[in-house]
N, C-alpha and C positions, 0 to 999 in steps of 0.2 A: 253256228248256233249263236243267237244273241245272248249276251250276258244280261243279268237282271237290270243293271244300270242302263244298258242300251235299250232294253225293252221299255223301261220306265220313261226315258226321254222320248222315245217314239210315240208312246201312248199320250204323253203330255202334249207333244206338238200337234198330234191329231185332234186332241180335245180343244186346244187353243184355236186352231184353224176353224173348227166347227162353230165355236163360240163367236169368234171374230166376224164370221160371215153374217151374223145377225145385225151388225152395225152398218149404218149408211156408208162409212168409209170403206168397208171391205165387201159390201154386198155384191158389187159388180166385179171388183178386183179379184176376189177369190171364188167367183162363180165357176164351178166345175173343177176347181183346183183340189188335188189330193196330195197331202203331205204326210208321208208315213215314216220319214227319217230325216236327219239333218241334211243329207245330200240333196234330197228333193226340195227342202226348204230354200236352198240357195237359188232355186229357179224362180222364186217369188220376188217381184220388184221390191225395192226398198221403200219404206215409209219415211218421209222427211218431216221435219217440224213445220215446214211450210204447208205440207198436206194437212197436218192437224189443225193449223190455223184456218186454212181454206174451207175445211169441211164444217166448221161452225160449232156452235155450243153443244149440240147433241150428236155430232158426227161420229164419235167413237163409242157411244153408248150402245151396248149389245143386249141390254136387259130392260124390261119395263120399269118405270119409276117405282112401282110397288116393291121391287126387289133390291133397290139401291138405297144406301143410307148416307152417302157422302158425296158432295160435289167439291172438286178442287180446281184451281186455276193457277197457271204459272204467272210469275210476276211480269213476264214480257221483257225481262232484262237481257235475254240471250238471243233475241231475234226481232222480227218485225212486229210482233204482237203476242198476246196471251193465247194459250190454248187450254181446253177443258178436259177434265177426266171425271168419271163417275165410278164409285167404288161401293162394293157390298161389305157387310160386316165380316164375311169370310175372307175377303181380300185383305182387310186389315189384320185379321187374326193370323193369317199365314205369315205375314212379315213380322208381326209382334212375337210370335212363337219362335221364329228363326233367330231373332236377336237374343231373346232370353235363353235359348238353347246354347248359343255360341258363347254367351257370357254369364253363366250361372252365378259367378262370384260377384258380379256387379248388380244384377237384378235378382234380388232375393227378398223374402219377407223381412220387414223391419228396416230395409234400406230406404232412406229418404232421398227422393229424386227431385232436384230443382229443375223444372222443365222450362227452359228459356227459348225453345224453338217457337217461331211465329205460328199461330194457330190456323193460318190460311194454308200452311204447308203440312203435308202428311206426317213428318217425324214427330211433331208435337202430339198428334193423336196416337201415334204408336207408343210413345212413352206413357201416356195416360192408360192405354190398354194393357201394356205390360204390367203396370202397377195393379190394375183391376183384376188381372189374372194371377196375382200372387207375387209379382216381381218387385214389390216395394210400395212406398207411400209417395204418390206424385203431388208436387205443388205446381199447379198450372199457372205459370208466370211468364207467358210469352213476351218477348222483349220489344216487339214492334207495336206497342200500344202505350196509352197513358196511364193505365191502371197500375202497372208494375214497372216504373222506370228503374234505371240501373241502381240508384241508391237503395230503393226499397228491396230490390232483388238481393242485394248484399245483406240487408237487414234480415231478410227471410233465411238466407243461408246460415247466418250466425245464430239467429234465435231458434231455428228448428234443428240445428245440428245436421244440416244436409250432408249426405255422403257423396252424392253424384250430381254433377252439373251437366245437363244436356243442352246443347245449343250450337251456335256458330263458333268458328275458331277464334274470333276476336273477343268473344264474351268473357273468358277468364282473364284476358289481358286488361280489358276495361274494368272489370270488377277488382282486379288486383291494384290498379291505379287508384280507384276510389278508396279501397281499404288502406292503402299507404297514406293517402291524404288525410285519413282519419287517425293516423298513428297506429294502425293495426298491421300485424305481420300475417300475410295470407297463409303461410305454412303452419304457424303456431296458434293463431286465434280462430281458425275455422277447422271443421272436420271433413271438408271436401277432400276426397282421396282419388276420385275417378272423374275424368272429363270425357264425355261421350259427344264428340264434335263432328259436324259435317256441314256441307253446303258451300264450301270454299276450299281452295288449296290449303293443305296442311302438311308442309314439308317437315322432315325430321328435326331440322334446326328449330322450328317453331314449337314442335311437340316437346323437345327437350327443354326449351326455355320455360314453357308453361309448367312442366313437371318440376323444374328447379324452384320456381317461384312458389308453387302451391304444395310441393312435397307429395304429389300424387301421380297418377298414371293417365295418359291420354290414349283413347281408343277412337279410331277414325270410323265414321259412318258415311256410306256412299249410296246414293239413290237419286230419284227424281220424282217430281209430281206425277209424271206419266207412267213410270215403271215401278214405283214404290221401291222397296229395298233391293239394292243390287249387291251389296257386300259390306263387311266390316273388317276392321284391322285386327291384327294379332299382336302378340308381345314382341315379335321380330319386326314390327312396323310394316308388314306387308298387308295389302288390302286383298282379301279373299272374296271372290264372287260366290253367289248363292245358286248353284246349279239346279236346285229343286224349285226355285222361284223364277229364274230367267235362263234362257238359252242365249249365250253370248257368242258372237263371232268377232274376232279381232282381225280386221282386214287392212291391207296396205292403203295408204291415203288415196292412191289413184288407180287401184285395181281391186279385183275381187279375190286376190290371193291372201291366204292366211299369213300373218306376220310370225317371225320366229322370236326366240328369247332375246330380249334386249332391243328389239325393234319397236318403232313407234307406228301406231295405226289408229284406225277408226273403230269405235265400239258400236256394234250393231246388236240390238236386243230384241228378242221375242219373249214376251211375258208368258210365264207358265202358271203364275199364281194370281192372276187377275181375271175376274169374270165380268166386272162392270164395264170396263173399257180395255179389252185386250188389244195388244199391239203386236203386229207381225213385222219383223225385220225393221224396227225403228232405228234410223241413223240418229243416235243421240246427240251428235255434234261434238261429243267429247273425244279428245285425243288421249290415248293411253299407251303405256309401254308394258309389254309382256315381261314378267319376271320369271326367273328360274324357280324350280321347286323350292318351297320355303323351308328354312332351317327349323321352323316350329313343328314341322312334321304334318301339317294340315295338307291333305292331298288336293284340296280345291284350288282352281286356277288363281294365281296371284298377279295383280297388275299395279301399276303406278298411274294415277290419274293426273294428267298434265294440264287439263283445262279445256275450255271450249275452243274450237277452231276459230270462231268469230272473235275471240279475245286475243289471238296471237298478235304480238307486236314485232314488226320487222324493223330492225334498227341496225344500221351499219353492216348490212349483209347477213345478219343473224336473225333467225326465227325464234322468238322467245315466247314460251307459253306462260300462262298465269303462274304455274307452279315455279318456273325458273325465276320469275321476277320476285315473287313473295319469298322464295328461298334466299335470294340474294339480299333482299331488304331486311329480312329477319336476321341473317348472318351479320350484316353490317351493324344493325342495331345492337345485337348481342355483343359484338366486339366493344361497344361502348356501354355495356351493362344496361341496355335499355330494351324494352319490349315494344315501344311505340315508334312507328315509322310510317312514312307515306311516300309514294313514288310518283313522279311526274315524268311522262315521256315527251321529250321535245324532238325537233327534227334532227339535231346533231348529238344528243346526249340523253342520258337517264339521270334525273335528279333524285337522290335518295335523301329525304328529309328525316332527321332522327331527333327525337326529343331527349336530349341528354346534355349535361353540363360537365361530363367527364372528359378529361383531356388525354388520358392514356388509351391505348388500344389502336388498332389499325383497321378502320371500317372499309377503306379502299381494298385492302388485301383480302379481307373476308368476303367482300362482294365479288371480287375478280375470280375467286375460286369457283364461282357458279356462273359468271357471265363472260369470262375470258377477257378479250381485249375491247369490249364495248366501252365507249367513253362514259365515264361515271363521274358525277359531281356529288360530293357529300356536303350536306348542309345541316348543321346542328342548331337546334332551337332550345329555348328555355322551357321549363316545365309548364304544361297546360297550353302550349302554343299549337300543338297538333291534336291533343286530346284533352279538352277542357271538361273535366269530370262534372263540374257544376252545371254547365250548359246542357249536358245530356238529359237533365231532368226538367228542362224548361222549354224545349223547342216544340213547335206545333206540327212538324213533319218529320217522320222517322223512316229511314230506308234500311234495306239490307246493307251491312257495312261493305265498303270497298277499300282497298289499299293501293290501287293503281289507277291513275287517271291519264289517258292518252289525249293530250291537248291538240294533237293533229287531227282529231276527229270532231265532228260537230257535237254539240251538247254542252253540258255543264263542265266548266274547268275548275277542278277541285284541287285544293292545296293541303288539305289536312284530313285527319280521320273524322273529325267532327263534321266538316262539310260533306263528307261522303255519307254520313249517317243521317244528318238532320239538315233542314233548310228552313230559314225564316221566309215567309211569304213576302213578296214585294208589292205593297199596295199602290194603286194608282192615285193620282192627285185627288180625284173625287172621293175615293175611299178614305184617303188621309183626312180630307175635310170632314166627311161624315164621322170618322173616328174622333176627330178633335171636338166637333159639336156634341157628339154623344157623351164624350168624357166630361166636357164642361157642364152639360146639363145634369149628368149623374152626380158630379161633384157638388153642384149647386143644390140639387135635391137632397144629397146627403147632409149638407150643412143645415138646410132647413129642418130636416128631421131631427138632427142633433140638437138644434135650438129648441124645437118643440119638446124634446125629451127633457132638456134642462128646465124649461118652463113648467112642465108637468110635475117634475120633482120638487121645484120650489113651491108650487101651489099646494102640493100635498103636505108640505110642512106646516 
């Protein structure tokens, strides 16, 4: 006899298949397919990110536009291009309610939430919705725009007495550097006590560093544009999946066998809480490690997210995930009492650049604990060489932050945190000439107007 939990998952899978069949992506793929339980689901072919890109703008939409309220698009940083998703108000509500339910002490009436997630991404809208449904007062201050640059975000945190910062993992590090440059103590001069962070690797060493600097608590958020919420972290620093919203399969990298505790595998997701763009057996491209039952007592499955398979770095016979690299870089920087680091992958070594003038501490040993015998070069720089806090408010192009640049691959060769987040455009010679002529004409016009203003004042006397 089925338990209530088994009956619920069977019904949810059946509803998802029925809904997905209405989209161009699955109309033919699921024709005549009946899925009544997880075992039968395993017979359905995987959906890849390439499938999502190939099917086009409306390929995953299973509902008419009249029933949809949100269009989302990935940044395209994890593959060959961007893919699209369409969501209903109910899709957002399910994820928002799940977050608020798991963390009632963080999202409550009167809490002030500084929302620094980029507004093209779903988490920013989830934070706003949580507040609208009684979870606090949200400040919509997305960080990838010119309206709220980092210095203004820090001002908002201080003037409003914000309690919660929601954003990417690098956000509290950048804001702390700006605060210190102003002579402020992040832990004493602000009321931020919770950091709800997601969108990039967040190993414990980085979590602890942020908590020491700000005197608060870090909670990890995990999800994607296509799947919405996948899980959140607990006080034991385990990331728990949301079985009411997603059915997850943890499979071996090269087979369809389930992985065991401590093993690394692929994360395959079937959405249960999305009607607008439901997905069936999506290979997320993420590599995860299955964790044992969590000491916090939460029965939900716990995983460690290692990063995207496409971002794996193979160096000196080792396969290093984004998580491994960021963990080693953060540990090396922490050994020099720094939060600011950047990593460059070369053919024969890994260069860890750290913004610190401290001479004590052993960054090599701290990094080796996480990378073993990989050839590591530590380079220290002066303050503002890797993270120029002033420049962050003046650049015309802002990107999702990165901390690792593989110079062996085509594309931009980055050396600092600033270069990873922002880029000055490179004008052509004709553009430079037009800029010069325009500037000279504007300057001349300004001088003429100023002279006219002085003459008018003298005449009026």
